[in-house]
N, C-alpha and C positions, 0 to 999 in steps of 0.2 A: 782448496775445495775439490779439485779433481774434475773428472769428466761429468759428475752428476749435475753441475751447473752449466755445462757447455751446451749451447743451442746449435743444432745442425739442421738448418732448413732443408726440407725435401726438395729435390730437383733444383738446387741452387746453382746458378751460373752467373758469374760476374759479367756485367755489360761492357767492361773495359779490360783489355789485356794489361800486362804489367807495365809496359812502356806508356800506354795511354794513361794508366793510373798515375804514374809519376808526373806526367805533364799536367793532369787534372789537379793533383795535389798542389802543385806550384801555383796554378791559376786560383784555386780556392784560397790559399794562404795569402797570396799577394793582394787579392781583391778584398777579402774580409778585413785584413789588417788596415788597408787604406780606408775602407768605409767606416770601420770602428773608430779610427783616429779622428776622422772628419766629423762624425756624428757626436762624439763625446768631447771633442776639443782636447785630444791627447797628443803628447810628444813622446817619441820613442827614446828610451834610455837603455844603457847597459845595466846588467844586474848580476848579482853573485850566484855562483853555483854552490858555494858553501859558506857557512858563517860560524863564528865562535859560539859555543853553547851558552856561555855565561851572559851573552847579550840579551837573551830571551827573544831574539828575532825569528827563530825558526817557528814555522807554523806547526802546531801540535795536532792539526786535523781533528780527529775524534778523541784525541787525548791518550791513545794507547799505542799508536804506531811507533816503531823503533826507527830512529834516523840511522842512516849509514854514516859512520864516523871513521876518521883516520887521523894519524898524527903527521905533522909537518916537521921534518927533521931540523930545518934551519931556524925555526922559531920555538921549537920544543913544546908544542901544545897540540891538543886535538881540535879538530873542526868537524862540523856536521854538514852533509849534503842537505840542501833545503828540501822541505816537503812542498812548500809553496812560498810565495813572497808577500803574504798578506801584511805582515808587520814591517818588513823592510821597506815596502813601498811608501808607507806612511812617514817613515823617517826620511826617505829620499825627498818626498814632497816638501818637507820642512827645509832640508839641506839645500835643495835647488831653488827654493823661493817661489814655488808655484802660487799663483793667485787664485782666488775663488772662481769656480766654474772652469777650471783648467786642470790638467793632470798629465799622467804618464802612463805608458804601457811598455811592456817588454816581453821578450821570449823567455819563458821559464822552463828550464829542463831539470828534472828531478829523478831520483831513484826511490821508489817506495817498496822496500824489501818485504813488507808484511801484506802486500796486496794479494787478494784472492784472484787468481788468474782465470779469466774466462773470455767470452766474446768482447767484452767492453773494457776489461781491466788488464793493464800491463805493468810490469815492474818499472818500465820506462815511462815517464810522464812528460808530455810537452803541452804547454798551454800558453795562451796570451794572458798575462797578468796585467791588470790595469788598476789605477787608483786616481781619484779626482777630489780636489778640495771643494768642500761645501761650507756654508755658513750655518750659524745657529738657526737662522730663520728658514733655511732650506733643508734642515735636517728633519725630514718628515716623509710620510708615506707617498706623498705626491711626487717628490723627487725620485723616490725609489721606482715608482711605476713609470714615470717619464723615461728614466734611464733604461728600464727593461724594454720599453717600446723602441728606443733608439738602437738597442742591440738587435732586436728583432728586425728592424729595418735593414741593418747591415747584413744580417744573415740572409734575408729575402733577396736583397740586391745581388749578393754573391751567388746565390743559387740560380738566379735568372741568367747571369753571365755564364755560369757553368753549363746550364741546360742549352744555352745558345751555341756554345762551343762543342758540346757533346750531346747531340739530340737523342741518343739512346738512353741517357740518364733521366730518371723520373724524379720530379720534385717531391720533397717530404716536408718542407718548412712552409706552413701557411702564412698568410699576410697578417692575420690578427692573433693575439694571444689572450688567453683567459686567465684572470687573476682569482685565486682562491687561497684561503688560509688553511694551515694544517689542522686547526680546530674544526673548521667547517667540514673537512674531509672525515675527521673522526666522528663528528656528529652524524654525518650522512651514512657512513659505513663503520659503525663501532665494532663489528665482529670481524673485520678484515685487518690484515697487517698493514703497516704504512706502505710497503711496496705494492700490495694489492690495491690499496686506495689510489696510488699513483697511476697504476695501469688502468684502473676504472675511469678516472677523470681524463686521462690522456687519450684513451680510446674514444671518448665522447667528444672531446674538444680539440684533439690533435696537437695543440701547442699550449702549454700551461705554465704559469708561474705560481709555485706553492710558497707562501710566505710564512713567517713566524716559526722558524725551525731552530730547535735547541732547548727550549724550555719545556717543562712537563705539561702535557695536555690534561684535560679533566679526568681521563681514565687513569692517570698516574705515570704515563711514560711519554718521553718526547717523540716527535715524529721521526727524528733522526738525530744522531750525535752532532754536536758542534762545539768546538773549543770555546771557552768562555771569554777569551781575550782578544778576539778580532771583530766578529759580527755582533751587532746588537740583536739579540734574539727576537725582539719585537719588530725589527725593521730590516729583515733579511729574507732570503729565499733562494729557490732553485728554479731554473728554466728547464722544462722537460718537454720532449717531443715524442709523439707516437711513431714507432718505427716498424712498419709492416714486414720488413724482411725478417725480423726476429719475433714479431708479434708481441711487443712489449714497449713500455715507456723507456726513454733513455734521457738521463740528465746531461745537459750540455753546458750548463754554467751554474756555479755556486757564487752568490754575490750578496752584497748588503751594505747598508750604512754601518759604519764601524762604531765600536764602543766609544763613548765619552767617559769621563772620570766616574760619573754616577752609575752608568750601566756596567762598566768594568767592575767596579767594587761589588755591585749587586750580584753579578754573574759569577765572580770568583767565590763569593760566599755560598751561593747556591750549589756550586760544583765542588766545594771543599778544596779550592785551589788558592787560598789566600796567601800562601807562601810565595806565589809569583809576584806579589807586590814589591818584593825586594829586587827584582830584575830591572835592568836599566830601562828597557822599553816601557815597562809597566809604571815605573816611578815617574817617567816623563808624562805618561798619560794621566796619572793621578794628580799631577801638578799642572795639568792643562798646558803642557809645553809642546804638544803636537797639534797640527791642524785637524779640524773635523773633516772626515772624508767618507766617500762611498767608493767601493771597489769590488773586484771579483776576479775569478779565473774562468777562462773559456777554453775547453779542451781542443787543441789543434787536430790531433789524430782522430778524436771522436767526431768533430765536425766533418772532417774529410770522409770518414767511414759512413756517416749518415747520408751526406750529400751524394756520395758515389754508390750508395746501395750495397755496401760491403757487409758481409755476414760476420766478420771478425776484425778487430782492431789491428791484428797482425798483418792484414792485407794492405795497410797504409803506413805502417811503421815497422822498423826492425827492432826486435827484442829477443828475449829467450823464453822458450815455452817447454813444458814437460813433453817428453817424447811421445807419450800416449795421446796428448792433445794434438800434436802435429800430425800423427798418423790418422787420428779420427777426422781431422779437418781435411786432409788430403783425400781420404776416401769419400768425402762428401763434396769434393770439388772446390774446397776452400784452400787456396794456396798462400801460405804465410811467407812474407818477405824474409 
């Protein structure tokens, strides 16, 4: 995308130096991880960095991003760096025997080669991936909203501890979140783009959960892309916060109740991806061999960036950036790690 999407706030100055930033990042990650696990009843597990493509376990995100692949000499086959662990987690819940209302979380690291680099997006992705077993009776909007509120509670508690430790840091996460559907946003602002609608609603309410993402809205387009084979498009959503440093809304989590056999089949048909039914993961789902679950991803660097009031994600993680972006950031007082 280049410099045309880069936001350079005027008179920007980080409230923390580099060493303070590293200490604060550790505090944020340790605290949030603990609070999230406690609120959602999650156990930490180890997770893969790469998977075999024929398993169907890699997350296709919006369905167009190319995974990074490489061959392993000793086994004579190619593997793919994961985009996320949305599907792997569900397999792991079955393998490890998790009971309803319990689940797992893990540190997910990925490389997204096709990412458009800017203040919020890096080739290197680090997030907390989590997944929890639910029942047919709890597979509903009430469970989704309750889980969102539990995540908000973990975020708010983390922010409080951060602000106690670093008094110069200003809070950005409010205590309460507003729930709205993507169709309600389109009905309210039909002439705006989905991103403009997100900014509008977030500027008003500061912290928002936008639900029902992936399917087409009444005007003919979806609010945003979503692969057809992990979230149920009727029971998913994104958590977004208003970020005054950049003057825009920022997504901090994509999550949802996962597809069951019925919604998987329907969404594969709607997206023209029925060939995926032959993959191992999809066959298990269609035969009801995997548990019903809710899950999502929460960006680690993005949470740190927001809570520390940083103007660029490169201030809280080490990645690779175009030389012109580095130069523009440096000239504006934004120092990338």
